[in-house]
KEPA-662339 format. One record per residue (C-alpha): residue number from 1; x, y, z. Coordinates in nm, 2 decimals, m for minus. Example, Ala and Ser with C-alpha at 12.3 -4.5 7.8 and 13.67 -1.06 7.14 Angstrom:
   num     east    north       up
     1     1.23    m0.45     0.78
     2     1.37    m0.11     0.71
END
This chain:
   num     east    north       up
     1     0.00     0.00     0.00
     2     0.11     0.36    m0.07
     3    m0.05     0.67     0.06
     4    m0.13     0.90    m0.23
     5    m0.38     1.16    m0.34
     6    m0.64     1.06    m0.59
     7    m0.47     1.26    m0.86
     8    m0.13     1.11    m0.78
     9    m0.27     0.76    m0.79
    10    m0.44     0.83    m1.12
    11    m0.12     0.97    m1.28
    12     0.08     0.67    m1.15
    13    m0.19     0.43    m1.28
    14    m0.20     0.58    m1.63
    15     0.18     0.56    m1.66
    16     0.16     0.18    m1.63
    17    m0.11     0.09    m1.88
    18    m0.01    m0.09    m2.20
    19    m0.20    m0.19    m2.51
    20    m0.10    m0.52    m2.67
    21    m0.21    m0.58    m3.03
    22    m0.05    m0.90    m3.16
    23     0.32    m0.84    m3.16
    24     0.28    m0.46    m3.09
    25     0.30    m0.34    m2.73
    26     0.28     0.03    m2.66
    27     0.18     0.27    m2.38
    28    m0.20     0.33    m2.39
    29    m0.16     0.68    m2.25
    30     0.18     0.82    m2.35
    31     0.11     1.16    m2.19
    32    m0.13     1.42    m2.05
    33    m0.22     1.74    m2.24
    34    m0.35     1.98    m1.98
    35    m0.46     2.34    m1.91
    36    m0.47     2.42    m1.54
    37    m0.71     2.63    m1.34
    38    m0.90     2.62    m1.02
    39    m1.02     2.27    m0.99
    40    m0.71     2.08    m1.11
    41    m0.40     2.29    m1.05
    42    m0.37     2.16    m0.69
    43    m0.48     1.81    m0.79
    44    m0.37     1.68    m1.12
    45    m0.13     1.98    m1.16
    46     0.06     1.89    m0.84
    47     0.06     1.52    m0.94
    48     0.20     1.58    m1.28
    49     0.47     1.81    m1.14
    50     0.57     1.55    m0.89
    51     0.58     1.29    m1.16
    52     0.79     1.52    m1.38
    53     1.04     1.58    m1.11
    54     1.06     1.21    m1.03
    55     1.08     1.08    m1.39
    56     1.00     1.31    m1.69
    57     0.93     1.01    m1.90
    58     0.68     0.85    m1.66
    59     0.38     1.04    m1.79
    60     0.49     1.35    m1.99
    61     0.29     1.67    m1.95
    62     0.22     1.86    m2.27
    63     0.07     2.21    m2.31
    64    m0.21     2.33    m2.54
    65    m0.38     2.66    m2.60
    66    m0.74     2.55    m2.60
    67    m0.92     2.26    m2.43
    68    m1.10     2.16    m2.75
    69    m0.77     2.13    m2.93
    70    m0.63     1.90    m2.66
    71    m0.89     1.64    m2.75
    72    m0.83     1.69    m3.12
    73    m0.46     1.62    m3.07
    74    m0.55     1.30    m2.88
    75    m0.78     1.19    m3.16
    76    m0.53     1.26    m3.43
    77    m0.27     1.07    m3.24
    78    m0.51     0.78    m3.18
    79    m0.60     0.74    m3.54
    80    m0.23     0.74    m3.64
    81    m0.16     0.47    m3.38
    82    m0.45     0.26    m3.51
    83    m0.64     0.32    m3.18
    84    m0.38     0.15    m2.97
    85    m0.29     0.47    m2.78
    86    m0.43     0.82    m2.71
    87    m0.36     1.11    m2.47
    88    m0.54     1.21    m2.15
    89    m0.68     1.56    m2.16
    90    m0.71     1.75    m1.83
    91    m0.91     2.07    m1.78
    92    m1.03     2.29    m1.50
    93    m1.37     2.35    m1.36
    94    m1.66     2.50    m1.57
    95    m1.56     2.66    m1.90
    96    m1.23     2.47    m1.91
    97    m1.41     2.14    m1.90
    98    m1.71     2.24    m2.12
    99    m1.46     2.35    m2.39
   100    m1.38     1.98    m2.43
   101    m1.74     1.89    m2.52
   102    m1.69     1.94    m2.90
   103    m1.38     1.72    m2.88
   104    m1.57     1.45    m2.69
   105    m1.84     1.45    m2.96
   106    m1.57     1.43    m3.23
   107    m1.39     1.14    m3.06
   108    m1.71     0.93    m3.01
   109    m1.85     1.01    m3.36
   110    m1.52     0.89    m3.51
   111    m1.50     0.58    m3.28
   112    m1.15     0.70    m3.17
   113    m1.03     0.68    m2.81
   114    m0.96     0.99    m2.60
   115    m0.94     1.01    m2.22
   116    m1.10     1.32    m2.08
   117    m1.03     1.44    m1.72
   118    m1.26     1.73    m1.66
   119    m1.27     1.89    m1.32
   120    m1.58     1.92    m1.11
   121    m1.69     2.14    m0.82
   122    m1.66     2.03    m0.46
   123    m1.80     1.68    m0.39
   124    m1.85     1.79    m0.03
   125    m2.03     2.11    m0.13
   126    m1.86     2.27     0.16
   127    m1.83     2.59    m0.05
   128    m2.15     2.62    m0.25
   129    m2.19     2.77    m0.50
   130    m1.83     2.80    m0.61
   131    m1.69     2.99    m0.90
   132    m1.82     2.85    m1.24
   133    m2.08     2.62    m1.08
   134    m2.40     2.59    m1.27
   135    m2.63     2.59    m0.96
   136    m2.94     2.45    m1.11
   137    m3.23     2.49    m0.86
   138    m3.42     2.18    m0.98
   139    m3.12     1.95    m0.94
   140    m2.81     2.07    m0.74
   141    m2.62     1.75    m0.83
   142    m2.60     1.84    m1.20
   143    m2.27     2.00    m1.30
   144    m2.10     2.10    m1.62
   145    m1.94     1.76    m1.65
   146    m2.28     1.59    m1.68
   147    m2.29     1.73    m2.03
   148    m2.03     1.47    m2.12
   149    m2.26     1.18    m2.05
   150    m2.43     1.16    m2.39
   151    m2.10     1.24    m2.57
   152    m1.90     0.97    m2.40
   153    m1.87     0.59    m2.45
   154    m1.79     0.58    m2.08
   155    m1.86     0.83    m1.81
   156    m1.82     0.83    m1.43
   157    m1.74     1.07    m1.15
   158    m1.50     1.00    m0.86
   159    m1.71     1.13    m0.58
   160    m1.51     0.93    m0.31
   161    m1.14     0.83    m0.33
   162    m1.23     0.46    m0.30
   163    m1.42     0.48    m0.64
   164    m1.10     0.56    m0.83
   165    m0.99     0.20    m0.87
   166    m1.30     0.06    m1.04
   167    m1.36     0.37    m1.24
   168    m1.00     0.38    m1.38
   169    m1.02     0.02    m1.48
   170    m1.36     0.06    m1.64
   171    m1.22     0.36    m1.84
   172    m0.93     0.16    m1.97
   173    m1.15    m0.12    m2.08
   174    m1.35     0.11    m2.30
   175    m1.05     0.30    m2.43
   176    m0.90    m0.03    m2.56
   177    m1.22    m0.19    m2.68
   178    m1.24    m0.18    m3.07
   179    m1.62    m0.20    m3.06
   180    m1.70     0.04    m2.78
   181    m1.42     0.30    m2.79
   182    m1.47     0.68    m2.81
   183    m1.46     0.96    m2.56
   184    m1.39     0.82    m2.21
   185    m1.47     1.07    m1.93
   186    m1.36     1.06    m1.57
   187    m1.50     1.36    m1.39
   188    m1.28     1.47    m1.10
   189    m1.42     1.69    m0.82
   190    m1.16     1.95    m0.71
   191    m1.16     1.84    m0.35
   192    m1.15     1.47    m0.42
   193    m0.84     1.51    m0.65
   194    m0.64     1.63    m0.35
   195    m0.77     1.38    m0.09
   196    m0.54     1.09     0.01
   197    m0.61     0.72     0.01
   198    m0.41     0.40     0.06
   199    m0.35     0.26    m0.29
   200    m0.29    m0.11    m0.35
   201     0.04    m0.20    m0.52
   202    m0.15    m0.40    m0.78
   203    m0.34    m0.09    m0.89
   204    m0.01     0.08    m0.97
   205     0.16    m0.22    m1.14
   206     0.20    m0.26    m1.52
   207    m0.12    m0.38    m1.68
   208    m0.17    m0.50    m2.03
   209    m0.49    m0.45    m2.23
   210    m0.50    m0.70    m2.52
   211    m0.70    m0.57    m2.82
   212    m0.98    m0.81    m2.91
   213    m0.97    m0.95    m3.26
   214    m1.28    m1.17    m3.28
   215    m1.30    m1.43    m3.54
   216    m1.62    m1.46    m3.76
   217    m1.86    m1.73    m3.65
   218    m1.89    m2.02    m3.90
   219    m2.26    m1.98    m3.98
   220    m2.26    m1.61    m4.06
   221    m1.93    m1.66    m4.25
   222    m2.08    m1.94    m4.46
   223    m2.39    m1.72    m4.55
   224    m2.17    m1.43    m4.64
   225    m1.95    m1.64    m4.87
   226    m2.25    m1.79    m5.04
   227    m2.39    m1.44    m5.11
   228    m2.06    m1.32    m5.25
   229    m2.02    m1.64    m5.47
   230    m2.37    m1.57    m5.61
   231    m2.29    m1.21    m5.69
   232    m2.22    m1.09    m6.05
   233    m2.13    m0.73    m5.96
   234    m2.00    m0.72    m5.60
   235    m1.83    m0.41    m5.46
   236    m1.63    m0.36    m5.14
   237    m1.68    m0.05    m4.93
   238    m1.37    m0.02    m4.71
   239    m1.40     0.20    m4.39
   240    m1.18     0.30    m4.11
   241    m1.20    m0.04    m3.94
   242    m0.97    m0.18    m4.21
   243    m0.70     0.05    m4.10
   244    m0.76     0.02    m3.72
   245    m0.73    m0.36    m3.75
   246    m0.43    m0.34    m3.98
   247    m0.63    m0.53    m4.26
   248    m0.50    m0.34    m4.56
   249    m0.27    m0.62    m4.68
   250    m0.54    m0.88    m4.63
   251    m0.79    m0.66    m4.82
   252    m0.55    m0.62    m5.11
   253    m0.50    m1.00    m5.12
   254    m0.88    m1.05    m5.12
   255    m0.92    m0.80    m5.41
   256    m0.64    m0.96    m5.61
   257    m0.78    m1.31    m5.56
   258    m1.14    m1.23    m5.65
   259    m1.12    m0.92    m5.87
   260    m1.38    m0.74    m5.65
   261    m1.33    m0.37    m5.68
   262    m1.26    m0.17    m5.36
   263    m1.42     0.17    m5.29
   264    m1.33     0.37    m4.97
   265    m1.50     0.59    m4.72
   266    m1.33     0.90    m4.58
   267    m1.21     0.71    m4.28
   268    m1.11     0.42    m4.50
   269    m0.88     0.63    m4.73
   270    m0.56     0.44    m4.75
   271    m0.72     0.09    m4.71
   272    m0.61     0.03    m5.07
   273    m0.36     0.25    m5.26
   274    m0.49     0.46    m5.54
   275    m0.30     0.30    m5.83
   276    m0.40    m0.06    m5.74
   277    m0.61    m0.21    m6.02
   278    m0.90    m0.28    m5.78
   279    m0.90     0.07    m5.63
   280    m1.20     0.27    m5.77
   281    m1.18     0.57    m5.53
   282    m1.41     0.72    m5.27
   283    m1.78     0.62    m5.27
   284    m2.09     0.83    m5.20
   285    m2.17     1.19    m5.20
   286    m1.81     1.30    m5.24
   287    m1.69     0.99    m5.42
   288    m1.56     0.92    m5.77
   289    m1.77     0.84    m6.08
   290    m1.60     0.50    m6.09
   291    m1.70     0.40    m5.74
   292    m2.05     0.55    m5.77
   293    m2.14     0.40    m6.10
   294    m2.03     0.06    m5.98
   295    m2.22     0.11    m5.65
   296    m2.54     0.19    m5.84
   297    m2.53    m0.15    m6.02
   298    m2.38    m0.36    m5.75
   299    m2.58    m0.67    m5.64
   300    m2.37    m0.73    m5.33
   301    m2.21    m0.47    m5.12
   302    m1.93    m0.59    m4.89
   303    m1.90    m0.33    m4.62
   304    m1.58    m0.37    m4.42
   305    m1.53    m0.16    m4.11
   306    m1.77     0.11    m4.22
   307    m2.05     0.27    m4.02
   308    m2.23     0.37    m4.35
   309    m2.26     0.74    m4.29
   310    m2.49     0.95    m4.52
   311    m2.19     1.06    m4.72
   312    m2.08     0.70    m4.78
   313    m2.43     0.60    m4.89
   314    m2.50     0.92    m5.07
   315    m2.80     0.96    m4.84
   316    m2.91     0.60    m4.92
   317    m2.91     0.66    m5.30
   318    m2.57     0.51    m5.39
   319    m2.68     0.14    m5.39
   320    m2.97     0.12    m5.64
   321    m2.98    m0.24    m5.75
   322    m3.34    m0.36    m5.66
   323    m3.21    m0.68    m5.50
   324    m2.88    m0.55    m5.35
   325    m2.76    m0.75    m5.05
   326    m2.52    m0.62    m4.78
   327    m2.25    m0.83    m4.63
   328    m2.14    m0.61    m4.33
   329    m1.81    m0.70    m4.16
   330    m1.77    m0.50    m3.84
   331    m1.65    m0.55    m3.49
   332    m1.94    m0.33    m3.37
   333    m2.28    m0.50    m3.40
   334    m2.45    m0.17    m3.45
   335    m2.27    m0.13    m3.78
   336    m2.28    m0.49    m3.88
   337    m2.66    m0.49    m3.88
   338    m2.71    m0.17    m4.08
   339    m2.92    m0.15    m4.40
   340    m3.15    m0.42    m4.25
   341    m2.91    m0.69    m4.36
   342    m2.95    m1.05    m4.28
   343    m2.58    m1.11    m4.36
   344    m2.40    m0.95    m4.06
   345    m2.05    m1.06    m3.99
   346    m1.96    m0.94    m3.64
   347    m1.58    m0.98    m3.64
   348    m1.25    m0.80    m3.66
   349    m1.19    m0.67    m4.01
   350    m0.85    m0.85    m4.06
   351    m0.96    m1.19    m3.93
   352    m1.29    m1.17    m4.13
   353    m1.12    m1.06    m4.46
   354    m0.86    m1.34    m4.42
   355    m1.15    m1.59    m4.37
   356    m1.34    m1.46    m4.67
   357    m1.03    m1.49    m4.89
   358    m0.98    m1.85    m4.78
   359    m1.34    m1.95    m4.83
   360    m1.38    m1.77    m5.16
   361    m1.10    m1.97    m5.32
   362    m1.18    m2.02    m5.69
   363    m1.43    m1.73    m5.71
   364    m1.35    m1.45    m5.96
   365    m1.57    m1.18    m6.10
   366    m1.68    m1.22    m6.46
   367    m1.45    m1.09    m6.74
   368    m1.71    m0.83    m6.85
   369    m1.73    m0.69    m6.50
   370    m1.35    m0.68    m6.47
   371    m1.33    m0.49    m6.80
   372    m1.59    m0.24    m6.68
   373    m1.40    m0.18    m6.35
   374    m1.08    m0.11    m6.55
   375    m1.26     0.13    m6.79
   376    m1.43     0.32    m6.50
   377    m1.10     0.36    m6.32
   378    m0.92     0.48    m6.64
   379    m1.19     0.74    m6.70
   380    m1.18     0.87    m6.34
   381    m0.80     0.88    m6.34
   382    m0.81     1.10    m6.65
   383    m1.07     1.33    m6.48
   384    m0.83     1.38    m6.19
   385    m0.54     1.45    m6.42
   386    m0.74     1.72    m6.59
   387    m0.85     1.87    m6.25
   388    m0.49     1.89    m6.14
   389    m0.37     2.06    m6.46
   390    m0.28     2.43    m6.40
   391    m0.53     2.67    m6.56
   392    m0.30     2.97    m6.51
   393    m0.58     3.18    m6.36
   394    m0.48     3.44    m6.11
   395    m0.68     3.26    m5.84
   396    m0.68     2.88    m5.91
   397    m0.95     2.63    m5.84
   398    m0.91     2.43    m5.53
   399    m0.85     2.11    m5.73
   400    m0.54     2.27    m5.88
   401    m0.42     2.36    m5.54
   402    m0.46     2.00    m5.43
   403    m0.28     1.88    m5.74
   404     0.02     2.11    m5.66
   405     0.04     2.00    m5.30
   406     0.02     1.63    m5.40
   407     0.29     1.67    m5.66
   408     0.52     1.82    m5.40
   409     0.45     1.57    m5.13
   410     0.61     1.23    m5.07
   411     0.42     0.90    m5.05
   412     0.45     0.88    m4.67
   413     0.34     1.23    m4.60
   414     0.01     1.26    m4.42
   415    m0.25     1.50    m4.54
   416    m0.48     1.63    m4.26
   417    m0.82     1.79    m4.31
   418    m1.17     1.80    m4.16
   419    m1.42     2.05    m4.28
   420    m1.54     2.28    m4.56
   421    m1.51     2.20    m4.93
   422    m1.17     2.04    m4.89
   423    m1.28     1.70    m4.76
   424    m1.50     1.64    m5.06
   425    m1.23     1.74    m5.31
   426    m0.97     1.54    m5.12
   427    m1.18     1.23    m5.12
   428    m1.23     1.26    m5.49
   429    m0.88     1.38    m5.59
   430    m0.61     1.29    m5.34
   431    m0.41     0.99    m5.46
   432    m0.33     0.80    m5.14
   433     0.01     0.63    m5.16
   434     0.04     0.50    m4.80
   435    m0.21     0.33    m4.57
   436    m0.17     0.61    m4.31
   437    m0.12     0.89    m4.55
   438    m0.48     1.02    m4.56
   439    m0.63     1.17    m4.24
   440    m0.96     1.34    m4.30
   441    m1.19     1.37    m3.99
   442    m1.53     1.34    m4.14
   443    m1.75     1.17    m3.89
   444    m1.80     1.50    m3.70
   445    m1.63     1.72    m3.97
   446    m1.52     1.97    m3.71
   447    m1.40     2.31    m3.83
   448    m1.08     2.39    m3.64
   449    m0.97     2.02    m3.61
   450    m0.70     2.05    m3.88
   451    m0.40     2.21    m3.70
   452    m0.47     2.05    m3.36
   453    m0.53     1.71    m3.52
   454    m0.22     1.76    m3.73
   455    m0.02     1.80    m3.42
   456    m0.15     1.47    m3.29
   457    m0.05     1.30    m3.61
   458     0.30     1.46    m3.59
   459     0.34     1.33    m3.23
   460     0.24     0.98    m3.34
   461     0.46     0.98    m3.65
   462     0.76     1.21    m3.61
   463     0.93     1.05    m3.91
   464     0.66     1.18    m4.15
   465     0.58     1.52    m4.28
   466     0.23     1.63    m4.19
   467     0.05     1.85    m4.44
   468    m0.24     2.03    m4.30
   469    m0.48     2.18    m4.56
   470    m0.73     2.43    m4.41
   471    m0.96     2.69    m4.55
   472    m0.98     3.04    m4.40
   473    m1.31     2.97    m4.23
   474    m1.18     2.67    m4.04
   475    m0.84     2.84    m3.97
   476    m1.02     3.13    m3.80
   477    m1.19     2.89    m3.56
   478    m0.88     2.73    m3.41
   479    m0.54     2.85    m3.53
   480    m0.38     2.90    m3.19
   481    m0.23     2.55    m3.17
   482     0.03     2.69    m3.41
   483     0.18     2.83    m3.09
   484     0.20     2.47    m2.96
   485     0.38     2.37    m3.28
   486     0.64     2.65    m3.23
   487     0.68     2.59    m2.86
   488     0.77     2.22    m2.90
   489     0.93     2.24    m3.24
   490     0.67     2.01    m3.39
   491     0.70     2.08    m3.76
   492     0.38     2.11    m3.96
   493     0.33     2.22    m4.32
   494     0.01     2.42    m4.33
   495    m0.15     2.51    m4.66
   496    m0.41     2.79    m4.59
   497    m0.66     2.82    m4.88
   498    m0.80     3.17    m4.86
   499    m1.13     3.21    m5.04
   500    m1.29     3.49    m4.82
   501    m1.56     3.29    m4.67
   502    m1.72     2.95    m4.63
   503    m1.67     2.79    m4.97
   504    m1.84     2.46    m4.89
   505    m2.16     2.61    m4.74
   506    m2.15     2.87    m5.01
   507    m2.18     2.59    m5.27
   508    m2.44     2.41    m5.07
   509    m2.64     2.73    m5.02
   510    m2.64     2.79    m5.39
   511    m2.76     2.44    m5.46
   512    m3.06     2.48    m5.23
   513    m3.15     2.82    m5.37
   514    m3.02     3.03    m5.08
   515    m2.78     3.23    m5.30
   516    m2.47     3.20    m5.07
   517    m2.65     3.40    m4.80
   518    m2.43     3.45    m4.50
   519    m2.13     3.26    m4.64
   520    m1.90     3.55    m4.75
   521    m1.65     3.73    m4.54
   522    m1.75     4.09    m4.63
   523    m1.81     4.42    m4.45
   524    m2.16     4.46    m4.32
   525    m2.39     4.64    m4.55
   526    m2.62     4.85    m4.33
   527    m2.86     4.93    m4.61
   528    m2.92     4.57    m4.72
   529    m2.85     4.44    m4.37
   530    m2.63     4.16    m4.50
   531    m2.27     4.06    m4.58
   532    m2.33     3.98    m4.94
   533    m2.19     4.29    m5.13
   534    m1.95     4.47    m4.89
   535    m1.58     4.50    m4.94
   536    m1.35     4.20    m4.87
   537    m1.23     4.22    m4.51
   538    m0.88     4.35    m4.46
   539    m0.78     4.05    m4.25
   540    m0.42     3.93    m4.30
   541    m0.41     3.56    m4.19
   542    m0.05     3.53    m4.31
   543     0.05     3.80    m4.07
   544    m0.15     3.63    m3.80
   545     0.06     3.31    m3.84
   546     0.38     3.51    m3.87
   547     0.30     3.67    m3.53
   548     0.31     3.32    m3.37
   549     0.66     3.26    m3.48
   550     0.56     3.05    m3.78
   551     0.75     3.08    m4.11
   552     0.51     3.20    m4.38
   553     0.53     3.18    m4.76
   554     0.27     3.39    m4.94
   555     0.17     3.29    m5.29
   556     0.09     3.60    m5.50
   557    m0.22     3.57    m5.72
   558    m0.12     3.53    m6.08
   559    m0.08     3.28    m6.37
   560     0.22     3.11    m6.20
   561     0.05     3.06    m5.86
   562     0.03     2.68    m5.89
   563     0.40     2.65    m5.98
   564     0.49     2.88    m5.70
   565     0.27     2.68    m5.46
   566     0.44     2.35    m5.56
   567     0.79     2.51    m5.49
   568     0.66     2.65    m5.16
   569     0.55     2.31    m5.04
   570     0.89     2.16    m5.14
   571     1.07     2.44    m4.95
   572     0.84     2.39    m4.64
   573     0.92     2.01    m4.65
   574     1.29     2.08    m4.66
   575     1.27     2.31    m4.36
   576     1.27     2.18    m4.00
   577     1.03     2.45    m3.88
   578     0.65     2.49    m3.91
   579     0.56     2.67    m4.23
   580     0.23     2.82    m4.33
   581     0.17     2.87    m4.70
   582    m0.10     3.12    m4.79
   583    m0.27     3.08    m5.13
   584    m0.58     3.24    m5.26
   585    m0.84     3.03    m5.45
   586    m1.15     3.11    m5.65
   587    m1.44     2.95    m5.46
   588    m1.67     2.96    m5.76
   589    m1.46     2.71    m5.96
   590    m1.59     2.36    m5.86
   591    m1.39     2.04    m5.88
   592    m1.50     1.75    m6.09
   593    m1.84     1.59    m6.01
   594    m1.84     1.23    m5.88
   595    m2.22     1.18    m5.95
   596    m2.30     1.15    m5.58
   597    m2.59     1.31    m5.39
   598    m2.65     1.44    m5.04
   599    m2.99     1.48    m4.88
   600    m3.03     1.84    m4.75
   601    m3.40     1.91    m4.70
   602    m3.51     2.25    m4.83
   603    m3.81     2.46    m4.79
   604    m4.13     2.31    m4.93
   605    m4.27     2.66    m4.99
   606    m4.08     2.98    m5.05
   607    m4.11     3.33    m5.20
   608    m3.78     3.28    m5.37
   609    m3.78     3.14    m5.73
   610    m3.44     2.99    m5.67
   611    m3.57     2.78    m5.38
   612    m3.87     2.66    m5.56
   613    m3.65     2.55    m5.85
   614    m3.41     2.38    m5.62
   615    m3.70     2.20    m5.44
   616    m3.82     2.05    m5.76
   617    m3.48     1.91    m5.83
   618    m3.46     1.78    m5.48
   619    m3.79     1.60    m5.51
   620    m3.67     1.43    m5.82
   621    m3.34     1.32    m5.68
   622    m3.47     1.17    m5.36
   623    m3.68     0.93    m5.55
   624    m3.38     0.71    m5.56
   625    m3.36     0.68    m5.18
   626    m3.39     0.33    m5.03
   627    m3.62     0.30    m4.73
   628    m3.45     0.30    m4.39
   629    m3.46    m0.06    m4.27
   630    m3.17    m0.04    m4.03
END
């Protein structure tokens, strides 16, 4: 037994947790990212200081500039480590803790682990109400941290020191469970953090958490194999579960053995490399024509590690064959049973794909289908080539910018993105050359994720260049983690695409007849009472980045902008410092269309002709939607 405070015991406990995945063993929590205030400075703050003085490598402390960004770093790190490791994120009472709510939602939506340690007000209520307490008259027990309950895969509050042991172990179970993982929240009242307790030695000893890799059951496997053998036009939809289970090699073997084409979701980007003959690109609302045309005619969809978001299914219009069947391989039952399938395969992606490859021996798609796959792929590859070609406009299209960045990047570089128009263009256009080279957070699509998430990627993979692509709208929401990059010497290459507004929502607004209302960054027009026609704002984002100590390269508008951008990316990669490249684009120049659709309901009645026209188109397009069966 050792007499310790609750915070000291938690810090010591976290330092001794290990994730084991086959032959890989690594620390589950390699560090704590924290911002201190009343509520945790005397608890976790003291414990982390003592740990640092005792052994700086025991549980390193890292700084951040906003609490939301701490969680984004943890998520970026977790994805890059294939969910085997993540950071703990510590915040103070009240707004410090509530600032992590967005990060919690993002982690859970993406099924990526993050350990959140928000502080709570006094458990004893000896001082009540305290600074930043909610004080709800109908329920005095409700605190800010209760807001984490619906956003977390695990939530508990240490109201007495003795509860720490079971709570900490329960939290680790969920963090390392491939089916249940997401945001894991342990709320820590400020007085309980500093209280002492006798801690058993076994609680502080090294503990291993072995990642479950369940095998497919024989019956469901046999039914899945029979369905695939009977298919004439099967299509694989590869999601993030392929990467988290390390199944990309097994998937490639399956595709080569059977000839079944492989499409990818945003999270599944990298499951198969772009130039493989079976790779047909992203599927769904922001997918390629190759994947979407094959999806429309597919009679069997083999979903592997995908949660079938509305973008993946093109709002349930992508899979149009009247008798289409879904073979859903997923470690999480909620995803395996989607689309009302009677062919779920609840299993780890790698073990299931290996079993499918074995039991499908001798099966091969028909020659005519193989020829069609190759033709669709050639057509889409030519479309991407054309989209990348410089137009020599003063302000290039975003597709040209992506092409220039791709040309200057190396195969193992990691492109990071999350929100705006860039995720769609990247899924269609970015040619992924490494399994972990594509990192687009698109379950929550959180504006502001990019720079913070990029730092998490860099921490997880210090031997790779991390290229953060971000629009001006998303940059303005969370750019302060550039200070973290400078403080720690964590090199990022940030490509800031300046288009003076919200390009993605501007395009969407136009498509629903709303005429880009409220999507431009302009001076307020007091006569019209809008922001549509005023002067462009005199905001200098390059100067903002420069003020943080970041190296900045500004690409001047002109016919050589794309060539200048390519050279700038090469220079940034050659540097050992964080570099931001500022380039202006024309938001009215769209990228190529992948023939996907996204359901955005619009007004049934309106005074605006543009809305009435858009509504008529909407009614026609949604005729292709499948009924929601599961």
